[in-house]
N, C-alpha and C positions, 0 to 999 in steps of 0.2 A: 498464493492460496495454499493452505496446508493440505497434506494428504488426507487427513481426516475429513476436512470440509469438502474436498472433491468427492470423496466416497459418499458422503451424505447427499450431495447434490445429484450424484449419479443414481442414487436409489429413489429419488422422487418420482421419475416416470415408472419405475418398477412398482411402486405402491399403487399408482393409478391402474396399471395392468392387473395387479392382484385384486383390486376392488372390482374390476370388471369380471375377472375370473370367478370370484366368489358369487357375484350376482348371477352369472351364467349358471353356476352349479346349483344355486337355489332354485332357479327357474326349472332346471331339469328335475330336481327333486320334487317339485310341485306338480309338474306336468308330464314327466317321463313315464315310461312303462313301469308297472308296479314290481316287476321282477328284477329291476336294475338298482333300486334304492335299497341300501343296507343288505345287499345280496349275500354277503358272507355271513351276516347275522342269521339269516334264514338257514344257512348250512349248519351253523353251530347249534341253533336251537333244535333243528331236526335231528342232528347227531345226538344231542342230549336226550331227546325222546327215545331214539333207538337204544341208547345205552340204558335208559330207565326200564325198558322192556327186557333187558338182558341180552340184546343182540349186539352185533358188531357195529359200532358207530363209524368204522372206517370202510364199510361196504357201501360204495356209492349208489348202488341200486336202492338200498334201504333209505339212505339219506335223501336221494332224489324223490322217492315216492312220498316221504314225509313232507319235503319242501313243496312238492307240487300241490299237495292238498292244502297246505297252509296258505300258499300264495294264490291258489286258484288257477294254476296253469294247466294248459292242455297236455295230454300225454305226448304230443308230437312237438312240444316246445324245444327249440334248439338249446344246446348247452347243458343237457342233463349229465353229460360225462364230467362236467366241472363240479358237480355236487360232491366234492371230496374234502375231507378235513385231514389234518396231519398234526394237530396239537396233542399233548399228553392227555391220557384219559381223565385225569383229575379235573381238568378244566371243563370237560363236558359234564362231569358229575356236579361241578359247581353251578353249571348253567341249567340244571334240571328244573329248578323252580320257574325259570322263564318259559318252559314248555307248557305250563298250565295257563299261561296268559295268552292274550292276542299277540299276533306277530308284530303288529305296530308298536305295542307297549314293550315287548321284549327287545325289538330292534332299537327303540328309543333309549332303553336302559343301557344297552351295549354302546350305542353311539355316545351317550353322555360319559360313560366310564372311559371310553377310548379318547374322547376329547380332553378329559381331565388328564389322562395319561400323556397325551401329546404336550399339554402345558407343562407337566412335571418334567418330561424328557427335554423339552426346549430350555426350561429353566436350568436343569442340571448341566446341559451342554454349555450354556452361557456362563454359569458359575464356574465350570471347569477351566474357563479361559479368563477368569477374573472380571467378567462383565457385571457391573453393579446396577446399571440402568437396563432393566430387562423387559419392561412392559412393551415398548415399541418393537424390539426384536422378536418377542414372543408373538405379537400380533402378526408381524410379517411372516414368521415361520408357520403360524397356523394357516395363513392365507396362501402359502406356496402350494402349487398344484399337487405335488406328491403327498403332502400332509392332508389336504382336503380330500383327495382320493381315498386315502386310508380311512379317514373318519366317515366319508360318504358311504363306503361299502361295509363299514364296521368290521375291520379286520384286526385280529389279535396282534398283528405285527407292531402296532403302535405301543402296546404294552411291553413288548420285547425291546423296542426302541427306548422307552422310558427306563427300563431296568439297566440296559447297557449304558445309557447316559449317566445314570446314577453311579454305576460301576466305575466309569471313567472319572467322575468327580471325586470318588472316595479312594481311588486306587493308590494315591500318594500317601495318604495318612491312615487309611483303614483298609489295608489290602485284603484281609480275611473277609470282611463284610462286602467289599467290592466283588470278590470272587463269588460269594453267594448270590449277589444280584446278577452277575454276568452269567450264572448258570441258566437263567431264563433263555439264553441263546439256543438251548436245545429245542425250544419250541419253533425255531426258524433256523435249523442247522445249516442249510445250504449257504446262507449269507451271514447271519448273525454270529455263528460259531467261529468262523475265521477272524472276524473283526473283534469278537470278544477275546480271542486268542492273542491278537496284537496288543490289546490292553493289558492282558496278563503278562506278556513277555517283555513289553517295551515301556509301558506307562505306569507300571505298578512299582511301589517302593520295595516290594518283596514278591517276586513271582512265585516263590514256594508257598507263601501264605495265601496268595491269591488263588493258586491252584488248589490248595487245600479247601479254601472256601468254595471254589467252584465244584469240587467233588462233593462237598457237604450239601450244597444247594441242589445239585443234580440228583444226588441220592435221595434227598428229601422229596423231590418231585416224583421220582420213581416209586418210593415207598408209599407216598400219599396216593398215587394212582392205584397201586396194588391193593391198598387197604380199602379205598372208597369204591373202586370200580371192579376190583377183582384182578388177580395176577394174570389171567388169560388176556386181559386187555392190553398188557404190555407187548405180548406177542403180536396181537392184531395191529398195534401201533407200528411196530417194526416192519411188518409186512406192508403197511400203507405207504411207506416211503418208496418201495419198489413200484407200487402201482401208480404212483404219481407220474412216472415217465410216460404212461399211456395218455396223459392229458396234454402233453406238449403240443401236439398238432392242433389242439382245439384252443390253445391259449393265445392271447394277444397281449400287447403292452410289455413285452419282454424288454429288459434293459441290459442283460448280459450278452456276451458274445455268442452264446450257443444258438441264438436265433439266426445267425449268419450262416450256419452250416447244418443245424438240426433238421430243418424241413427238406433239405436237398440231398442228404446222404443216408445210406443204410444205418439202422440203429446201432449195429456193432461198431461201425466206423465212427459214428458220432460219439459213442462212449469212449473210444480210444482217444479221440481228440480232446474230449472233456477231461479225461484222466491226465493226458499230457499237459494240458494247461494248468491243472492243479499241481502237478509235479513241478512245473516251472515256477509257479507262485511259491510253493514250498521251498524250493531251492533258493529263491530270492530272499525268503524270510530267514533261512539259515545264514546266508551271507550277511544280511543286516544284523542278525544276532552276533555274528563274529565281529562285525565292525564296532558295534556299540556295547560289547561285553564289558561289564564293569563300570559303565557310566550311566546305567539306568537309575531312575526313570528319565526318559527323554520326552521331547515334545512331539505332539502329533505332526507338527509341520515337518519335522526331520524325516519322518517316514510316510508322509502323505501319499507318495507314489505307491507305497506298499498297500495302503488302504484301497487305493483305486485299482490296483492290480487284482486284489482278491475280489473286489466287487465285479470286475470285468470277467473273471474266469468262473464265478459262481454259476452253477448250471440252471438256476431257477429264479433269477431276479426279475422283478417287474419295475415298471416306470416309477411307481410310488415308493419303491424301496430306496430311492435316492435320499430319503430322509436319514438313512443310516450314514450318509456321508456328511451330515451336519458338522461333526467335529473337524472334518477336513476344511470345509468352508470357513468355519470359525477360527481355525488355526491360521488361515491366510489373513483374516481380518485382524487377528491379534499380532501378526508377525511384523517385525521391523525390517524385513528384507524388501528390497526395491521391487515394486510391481505386485506384491502379494495381495494388496487390497484390490487392485484392479483385477487380478485373477478371480477373487471371490465374487466381484460384481459380474464378471463375465459368466461365471457358472450360474449365478442366480438368474440372470436374464435368459441364459440358454435353457434352463429347466422350465422357466415360466413360459417362454415363447413356444416351446415344443408342445405344451399341453393341449392346445386346441386341435392339433393334428394327430392326437393319439386315438386312432380308430383301428378297428379290426383289419381294415384294408391296407393300412399303412404301418404295419407292425415293425418295420425296420427302423423307424424314426428313433426310438429310444436307444438302441445300440449305437446309432450314429451320434446321438447326443453324448454318449460316453466318450467318443473320440474328441468331441469339443472340450469336455471336462478334462480329459487327459492332456490335451494340447495346452489349455489354459493353465494347467498345473505344472507342466514340465518344461515348456519352452522358456529359455533363459530371458530375463528382462534386462535390457541394456542399462548399464550404470552411466550416469551422466553427472557432470559438474564436480565440484569439490567434495561433495558428500559421498563420492564413490568409496573412499577409504573407510569412512564411517560405516557405510552399509556393509562392507566386507567384514569389518570387525563385528558388527551386529550379527551377521550371519554365522560367524564362528562362535559367538557367545550365546546366541539364542538357543533356547531349549529348556528354559526354566519353568515354563507353563505346561499344563497338561496337554 
């Protein structure tokens, strides 16, 4: 039995699990509390209304008050501290027309846009690794819990994922355009920015052109924000990043390592630990740059561990942010190294089976899942039989795909 056939057979039970998961999520959407469905969409639309009035859309008190009235919540509803946004002002300016509609219609529009973004992102990720048959993989990707979570809550992160995936796809042939697309990472800087940086430094045919494109794209977002929403909104936006640290104790579903120390240590100690972890990841990146200097672009598989490291040390990852590791999983599936396809299957099952226990009372699960992903990615796979030499040769030569 070939490795490809074994992988397909191993994914059959996964598809059954995903069908059950999607059915469960649909039931929650139809029968769950009204403040849980497309909850991020209500934050965005409320922030757009605040901006339309000329007020600060990053003031969570104002956002919460608008959201409470739209959704019909009580003043004593829990979670009002989570009514925060952190996207560039131009996006809220673009969403202002939704503020004049019903919340149900506005949320539906955003969910459709983000679902289409998810499809584009998955297609781009598959195309980056030379996958031609994409319909079934895209359906599986859409049904994976992290992706359904993102669409379910209508979070802009799916749009960032699509832009980064397109950037990865174009980095080898069109580095300037890839850099422009990767500039969308500033909308989710704590996670997408380091991963976009890895694409710029390691997977682009010209990191200088990609960096120029990134600067051009980021500058365009800033200028567009200043023109459409006013220069003062850029200052409000920067201040919003600092205020987000106040929400950590109210958050659930964290996936990065900060949840293992953040709730139990003083704020200053936590900041020192977070900064130290970022320094470690930065040092590891510099070492990798030194090792691969002059041989770029290289494959994602060659530095998959670096993708995982940056994901782990990011200070504000959630369970659904695992979609940003799609290139890592696909790099395992495309790899000719022994055991890599099995690693990909392990990761997919781990992410799927963890979803039902993602509750506010069990917020440690997602970081523990990260250790499963790391173990599946890094533990050496035994070489067996006469093909060992061939696999070693493949390991040395592999690195031609994105």
